[in-house]
C-alpha atoms as one frame of an Amber mdcrd trajectory, in Angstrom:
protein
 100.293 103.402  43.492  98.315 103.572  46.713  99.434 101.500  49.677  97.458
  98.492  50.949  96.247 100.637  53.875  93.709 102.413  51.692  90.729 100.665
  53.304  91.699 102.046  56.702  91.728 105.549  55.240  88.212 104.833  53.989
  87.216 103.728  57.501  88.475 107.050  58.875  86.766 109.147  56.212  83.471
 107.328  56.795  83.840 107.719  60.559  84.537 111.452  60.419  81.639 111.883
  57.975  79.237 110.245  60.436  80.703 112.195  63.363  80.339 115.449  61.424
  76.690 114.765  60.610  76.167 113.543  64.176  76.322 117.140  65.440  73.105
 117.887  63.554  71.457 114.578  64.451  72.279 115.101  68.131  70.468 118.445
  68.028  67.302 116.584  67.017  67.660 114.204  69.971  68.393 117.021  72.426
  65.205 118.797  71.374  63.323 115.910  73.003  65.527 115.034  76.000  68.514
 116.464  77.862  72.009 116.132  76.434  73.215 113.606  78.997  70.104 111.468
  78.638  70.551 111.473  74.875  74.132 110.330  75.418  72.902 107.579  77.732
  70.456 106.238  75.136  73.191 106.468  72.517  75.597 104.320  74.506  72.938
 101.836  75.605  72.036 101.156  71.966  75.680 101.105  70.887  76.629  98.679
  73.651  73.668  96.366  72.918  74.459  96.243  69.193  78.144  95.550  69.762
  77.275  92.945  72.375  74.851  91.226  69.973  77.474  91.205  67.238  80.085
  89.729  69.563  77.566  87.010  70.522  77.804  85.685  66.959  81.446  86.620
  66.356  82.809  85.437  69.645  86.164  86.786  70.850  89.094  84.401  70.859
  90.410  82.896  74.071  93.523  85.018  73.642  91.429  88.221  73.426  89.501
  87.251  76.549  92.671  86.471  78.503  94.369  89.663  77.369  91.330  91.798
  78.197  91.067  90.210  81.640  94.714  90.944  82.295  94.175  94.554  81.117
  90.756  95.141  82.644  91.947  98.139  84.643  93.283  99.759  81.472  89.987
  99.089  79.657  87.887 100.590  82.447  90.228 103.580  82.577  89.902 104.071
  78.807  86.106 103.766  78.860  85.815 106.399  81.568  88.432 108.854  80.273
  88.193 108.326  76.515  84.397 108.133  76.175  82.443 109.078  79.292  84.667
 111.871  80.642  85.109 113.299  77.159  81.348 113.638  76.725  80.849 115.083
  80.209  83.493 117.776  79.726  82.371 118.580  76.194  78.661 118.894  77.011
  79.334 120.887  80.172  81.757 123.103  78.286  79.180 123.966  75.640  76.989
 125.440  78.395  79.611 128.132  79.037  81.092 128.855  75.608  80.190 129.126
  71.938  80.059 126.270  69.441  82.691 128.133  67.413  85.203 128.034  70.264
  84.339 124.403  70.947  84.957 123.237  67.386  88.172 125.261  67.229  89.524
 123.596  70.368  88.482 120.120  69.171  90.531 120.931  66.071  93.618 120.689
  68.281  93.196 116.875  68.454  95.955 115.996  65.921  98.410 118.383  67.573
  97.614 117.213  71.111  97.769 113.546  70.093 101.134 114.040  68.448 102.486
 115.909  71.478 101.189 113.281  73.926 102.780 110.575  71.765 106.218 112.068
  72.312 106.562 111.178  76.036 104.227 108.130  75.983 105.403 106.421  72.802
 108.766 108.062  72.215 107.382 109.361  68.938 109.348 111.893  66.931 107.395
 114.220  64.681 108.337 113.891  61.040 108.440 116.916  58.795 105.339 115.808
  56.886 103.446 115.378  60.183 104.313 118.898  61.294 103.228 120.274  57.918
  99.999 118.246  58.044  99.158 119.451  61.558  99.771 123.085  60.589  97.749
 122.893  57.360  94.953 120.977  59.039  94.618 123.493  61.858  94.676 126.401
  59.390  91.962 124.649  57.402  89.785 124.292  60.492  90.187 128.006  61.231
  88.898 128.843  57.758  86.049 126.321  57.950  84.588 127.435  61.273  85.285
 131.172  60.819  83.974 131.167  57.222  87.198 132.899  56.213  86.517 135.945
  58.400  89.812 136.814  60.131  88.032 139.266  62.436  86.109 136.348  63.951
  89.386 134.618  64.800  90.910 137.781  66.276  87.884 138.232  68.534  88.386
 134.870  70.249  88.317 134.859  74.045  88.687 131.949  76.443  86.282 131.134
  79.248  85.485 128.364  81.737  83.706 126.529  78.940  86.776 126.723  76.700
  88.894 125.153  79.423  86.360 122.338  79.890  86.336 121.589  76.172  90.128
 121.705  76.114  90.012 119.094  78.886  87.653 117.015  76.725  90.040 117.283
  73.810  93.001 116.250  75.952  90.950 113.308  77.250  90.151 112.127  73.728
  93.714 112.664  72.506  95.161 110.842  75.514  92.794 107.925  74.907  94.036
 107.541  71.336  97.630 107.229  72.481  96.658 105.049  75.450  95.167 102.468
  73.063  98.345 102.302  71.038 100.572 101.947  74.111  98.618  99.538  76.322
  95.792  97.924  74.357  97.055  97.603  70.803  97.374  93.801  71.109  93.640
  93.308  71.797  91.227  92.807  68.870  89.850  96.273  67.952  86.262  95.024
  67.721  86.442  93.304  71.103  88.096  96.366  72.631  85.419  98.637  71.151
  82.748  96.428  72.690  84.309  96.508  76.152  85.034 100.242  76.175  81.508
 101.027  74.966  80.003  98.919  77.774  82.146 100.689  80.365  80.989 104.074
  79.058  77.394 102.806  78.934  77.443 101.834  82.622  79.034 105.178  83.524
  76.340 107.093  81.619  73.562 105.058  83.232  74.934 105.672  86.728  75.262
 109.395  85.978  71.744 109.629  84.542  70.187 107.765  87.465  71.709 110.323
  89.798  71.091 113.506  87.812  68.456 112.934  85.090  64.729 112.227  84.933
  64.180 109.327  82.544  61.805 109.959  79.629  61.746 108.184  76.268  59.791
 110.000  73.531  58.313 107.811  70.780  58.558 110.473  68.062  59.934 109.098
  64.787  62.612 111.788  64.437  63.861 111.114  67.967  63.997 107.348  67.416
  65.878 107.777  64.129  68.291 110.206  65.778  69.038 107.783  68.620  69.523
 104.958  66.116  71.969 107.084  64.112  73.873 108.085  67.243  73.980 104.587
  68.736  74.306 102.286  65.731  76.418 104.386  63.372  78.261 106.986  65.434
  79.006 104.768  68.448  79.018 101.105  67.386  80.201 101.048  63.761  82.360
 104.176  63.829  83.797 103.253  67.207  84.972  99.936  65.759  86.350 101.620
  62.618  88.189 104.171  64.772  89.894 101.612  67.009  90.813  99.418  64.036
  92.388 102.389  62.260  94.389 103.449  65.314  95.798  99.934  65.592  96.693
  99.713  61.897  97.762 103.277  61.111  98.765 104.680  64.491  97.214 107.370
  66.668  99.102 110.251  65.027  97.851 109.494  61.502  94.315 108.513  62.542
  93.661 111.638  64.572  94.621 113.871  61.639  91.346 112.739  60.074  89.426
 114.444  62.886  90.132 117.623  60.911  87.442 116.398  58.516  84.725 116.468
  61.197  84.110 120.257  60.970  84.411 120.045  57.177  81.686 117.387  56.950
  79.672 119.162  59.612  79.747 122.379  57.602  78.858 120.510  54.408  75.845
 118.989  56.171  74.808 122.497  57.209  74.977 123.605  53.580  72.845 120.641
  52.462  70.328 121.508  55.172  69.989 125.005  53.754  72.736 127.001  55.457
  75.082 129.123  53.352  78.714 128.102  52.878  81.443 130.646  52.177  84.465
 130.602  49.897  86.624 130.653  53.031  85.063 127.405  54.227  85.651 125.770
  50.843  89.285 126.884  50.961  89.580 125.530  54.508  88.217 122.169  53.392
  90.832 122.036  50.641  93.577 122.738  53.199  92.313 119.948  55.456  92.182
 117.424  52.610  95.653 118.492  51.470  96.985 117.944  54.986  95.532 114.432
  55.044  96.984 113.588  51.652 100.444 114.775  52.693 100.470 112.593  55.795
  98.338 109.611  54.812  99.062 108.707  51.209 102.399 107.237  50.329 103.426
 106.805  46.770 105.840 104.061  45.896 108.632 105.020  43.608 108.675 103.041
  40.436 111.819 101.048  40.010 113.768 101.664  36.871 113.167  98.884  34.386
 116.274  97.689  32.718 116.112  96.525  29.122 116.769  92.841  28.659 117.779
  91.446  25.296 115.985  88.270  24.299
């Protein structure tokens, strides 16, 4: 039978689904404003929604005391795990291809597991190593559409290094939560980290962006999707899952982001290849190997009445 952690697996699947679709939604927003300004609006809305929710579901005194005692860690996480990640990723995409970017982001499970070794004293289990290998192979098939020549033609540029930095920032943040902030309520922590990132984005935009706010329906819906779903709800689900399942298991689900992203492309009219379908199967298999535990049935002894 399935373990009682099934709901957290659902949280992760839902989160990666939204994040996969978010690539397409973000393109709609960026057609109206610059990438960094779109990110600023996203985090403003996400922070306001989380703040409003916490107004009704107030944090406990313990959460407040613990967050005050760890305020430096929370600020550090908001800047490195959210703001810096977005800066490096968006800047990186200016100097490299989306293919290279998605491929490097696919290293998240591996990088998280490797960072967990010195920070958490984690030892990779055999099933984790198999899951990481299968997941990465699946991503290669998904984003290359099964064309091995595309993979062989890879080259690394300044943009690739920036995106690698973004990936390391995100991976480090996952482990950082587990090591230093795992005792704080995930929802309260999500709220605080989102506000830190929001302030950082606002400061950045004031210095480098010209503020415009289009009233087009598609732009407003895109910002709502990015802020309410991708940032607020999925941010909470992500932090909750890391606390309950661990950073190593949770980050394996990031392999589903390119799978869902590709599926969204197919729904929107783009063709999908057999190689991408095969890659999706590899990714799902990797998640099943690492995430689902089956309990062995105990032998039932016959009892005479």
